[in-house]
DOMI-967059 format. One record per residue: x, y, z of N, C-alpha, C in turn. Coordinates in pm, whole numbers, padded with zeros to 5 digits, always signed. Example, Ala and Ser with C-alpha at 12.3 -4.5 7.8 and 13.67 -1.06 7.14 Angstrom:
2
+01319-00569+00780+01230-00450+00780+01320-00330+00780
+01285-00225+00708+01367-00106+00714+01290+00003+00787
END
This chain:
105
-08005+08920-02911-08107+08887-02989-08140+09018-03088
-08139+08928-03228-08171+09002-03339-08322+09052-03364
-08328+09203-03403-08498+09241-03430-08458+09274-03532
-08588+09294-03634-08578+09310-03746-08766+09390-03764
-08700+09516-03803-08886+09580-03844-08897+09564-04001
-09037+09555-04003-09100+09554-04122-09104+09634-04206
-09155+09619-04353-09178+09693-04441-09317+09776-04424
-09324+09905-04421-09481+09966-04385-09532+09977-04540
-09622+09916-04587-09657+09968-04725-09774+10028-04785
-09851+10075-04614-10007+10143-04646-09992+10285-04531
-10042+10381-04585-10038+10475-04476-10053+10447-04282
-10031+10488-04229-10025+10453-04061-10010+10557-04005
-10083+10549-03892-10105+10670-03805-09950+10649-03700
-09890+10807-03661-09766+10753-03606-09812+10690-03464
-09952+10779-03388-09940+10765-03260-10076+10689-03202
-10120+10637-03128-10226+10591-03091-10347+10680-03046
-10481+10672-03023-10540+10783-02935-10507+10867-02842
-10422+10784-02734-10433+10822-02616-10243+10855-02641
-10222+10894-02720-10042+10937-02755-09967+10883-02764
-09948+10718-02720-09837+10668-02755-09812+10591-02891
-09686+10572-02880-09629+10501-03014-09708+10407-03070
-09775+10424-03188-09853+10316-03258-09722+10143-03301
-09755+10082-03250-09656+09956-03249-09693+09920-03445
-09806+09940-03485-09766+09945-03629-09697+10055-03707
-09681+10151-03674-09602+10220-03714-09432+10197-03722
-09378+10115-03635-09237+10077-03635-09189+09989-03733
-09096+10062-03848-09126+09955-03909-09010+10118-04015
-09017+10053-04178-08910+10142-04244-09061+10143-04364
-09020+10255-04436-09104+10253-04567-09005+10327-04676
-09066+10280-04799-08984+10357-04937-09014+10482-04971
-09116+10525-04931-09207+10690-04920-09285+10701-04809
-09297+10877-04807-09341+10851-04651-09477+10815-04654
-09521+10746-04570-09640+10667-04515-09730+10694-04382
-09601+10770-04283-09649+10784-04137-09723+10923-04139
-09826+10912-04079-09916+11034-04037-09877+11086-03931
-09837+11219-03897-09776+11269-03738-09904+11317-03664
-09989+11239-03613-10133+11268-03567-10107+11294-03415
-10036+11345-03356-09962+11430-03268-10112+11542-03229
-10122+11526-03104-10226+11640-03056-10189+11696-02924
-10235+11833-02875-10179+11896-02769-10067+11966-02772
-10048+12145-02755-09976+12216-02743-09827+12154-02686
-09709+12181-02731-09571+12148-02692-09568+12008-02757
-09665+11935-02816-09623+11790-02865-09632+11762-03038
-09686+11880-03075-09681+11878-03211-09606+11928-03280
-09494+11847-03291-09358+11884-03340-09311+11836-03481
-09337+11910-03635-09300+11868-03754-09180+11927-03787
-09139+11829-03880-09019+11914-03955-08952+11822-04099
-08926+11901-04176-08869+11888-04331-08715+11905-04320
-08677+11794-04332-08516+11780-04414-08517+11722-04540
-08440+11792-04635-08369+11757-04748-08266+11807-04768
-08183+11666-04825-08048+11672-04838-08042+11673-05037
-07926+11752-05051-07918+11753-05220-07805+11724-05261
-07749+11605-05310-07621+11619-05339-07577+11629-05536
-07470+11707-05513-07475+11719-05673-07297+11689-05707
-07241+11703-05786-07102+11662-05794-07027+11838-05727
-07112+11923-05747-07016+12040-05722-07065+12101-05564
-07202+12079-05536-07256+12096-05422-07286+12034-05311
-07330+12036-05215-07412+11948-05141-07495+12086-05035
-07648+12052-05029-07734+12120-04982-07833+12055-04848
-07886+12130-04769-07931+12065-04680-08018+12201-04662
-08168+12138-04614-08276+12222-04574-08352+12196-04482
-08397+12279-04391-08481+12211-04281-08595+12346-04286
-08709+12284-04268-08817+12387-04198-08901+12287-04072
-08925+12352-04010-08969+12308-03873-09067+12398-03828
-09146+12322-03730-09283+12386-03665-09269+12278-03522
-09235+12375-03424-09244+12309-03310-09337+12353-03180
-09430+12401-03250-09556+12460-03151-09521+12594-03095
-09389+12594-03005-09362+12682-02943-09250+12775-03002
-09221+12734-03145-09140+12838-03221-09077+12767-03372
-09052+12837-03417-08995+12779-03603-08860+12793-03615
-08793+12683-03658-08674+12677-03668-08646+12631-03822
-08579+12674-03909-08554+12672-04050-08402+12695-04064
-08339+12630-04154-08219+12635-04172-08166+12625-04298
-08058+12658-04388-07982+12613-04484-07818+12584-04434
-07819+12480-04496-07638+12435-04531-07627+12439-04666
-07490+12509-04719-07454+12501-04863-07283+12458-04835
-07230+12335-04901-07132+12304-04925-07080+12288-05046
-06968+12375-05088-06914+12404-05189-06809+12315-05224
-06835+12188-05277-06704+12073-05271-06595+12103-05329
-06560+12218-05440-06426+12260-05484-06381+12353-05380
-06420+12409-05337-06328+12509-05245-06323+12463-05083
-06456+12357-05065-06456+12336-04907-06515+12416-04815
-06564+12575-04889-06639+12659-04779-06784+12615-04754
-06815+12605-04639-06976+12575-04587-07015+12742-04557
-07168+12762-04595-07238+12838-04549-07350+12805-04497
-07391+12796-04389-07516+12784-04265-07566+12914-04242
-07665+12872-04242-07806+12994-04220-07906+12951-04122
-07934+12954-04010-08050+12911-03912-08118+13026-03873
-08227+13024-03849-08330+13123-03808-08427+13051-03720
-08451+13114-03557-08564+13048-03456-08661+13152-03522
-08769+13119-03436-08887+13239-03482-08953+13180-03352
-08952+13253-03215-08976+13224-03087-09134+13253-03087
-09190+13166-03032-09364+13158-02980-09456+13164-03127
-09395+13148-03250-09443+13098-03376-09426+12931-03434
-09530+12908-03467-09559+12739-03530-09470+12736-03659
-09431+12865-03697-09288+12799-03781-09364+12783-03930
-09329+12715-03965-09367+12615-04090-09490+12529-04076
-09608+12588-04187-09760+12497-04206-09700+12343-04260
-09657+12260-04194-09658+12141-04235-09780+12033-04271
-09755+11951-04369-09897+11827-04348-09835+11723-04297
-09976+11681-04186-09933+11546-04148-09888+11412-04179
-09852+11432-04318-09795+11352-04406-09663+11393-04450
-09553+11357-04448-09423+11418-04506-09442+11388-04682
-09403+11542-04743-09440+11504-04902-09586+11555-04952
-09667+11566-04859-09819+11543-04896-09840+11719-04959
END
């Protein structure tokens, strides 16, 4: 069976009021349009991941808030030497980064 998720072109809530996945949020977007409207301690997990690729380096950055902890990290690959540098930090019992409900806002 072939399935196809359509393009979402207007802002949409990720969840229904009862916390279940909003069927209207299933699909893909050309820019951030999903609003992470999760509620309740332990459920409000948000993160941003940014990847940057240049001829000389590959960089990955992550900032997250998991309600019970924050997790932040950086990854750098020097393409000329093959040297990778990775640094992750976990902040227990902290909200971590304060992230907006919609990525990129």
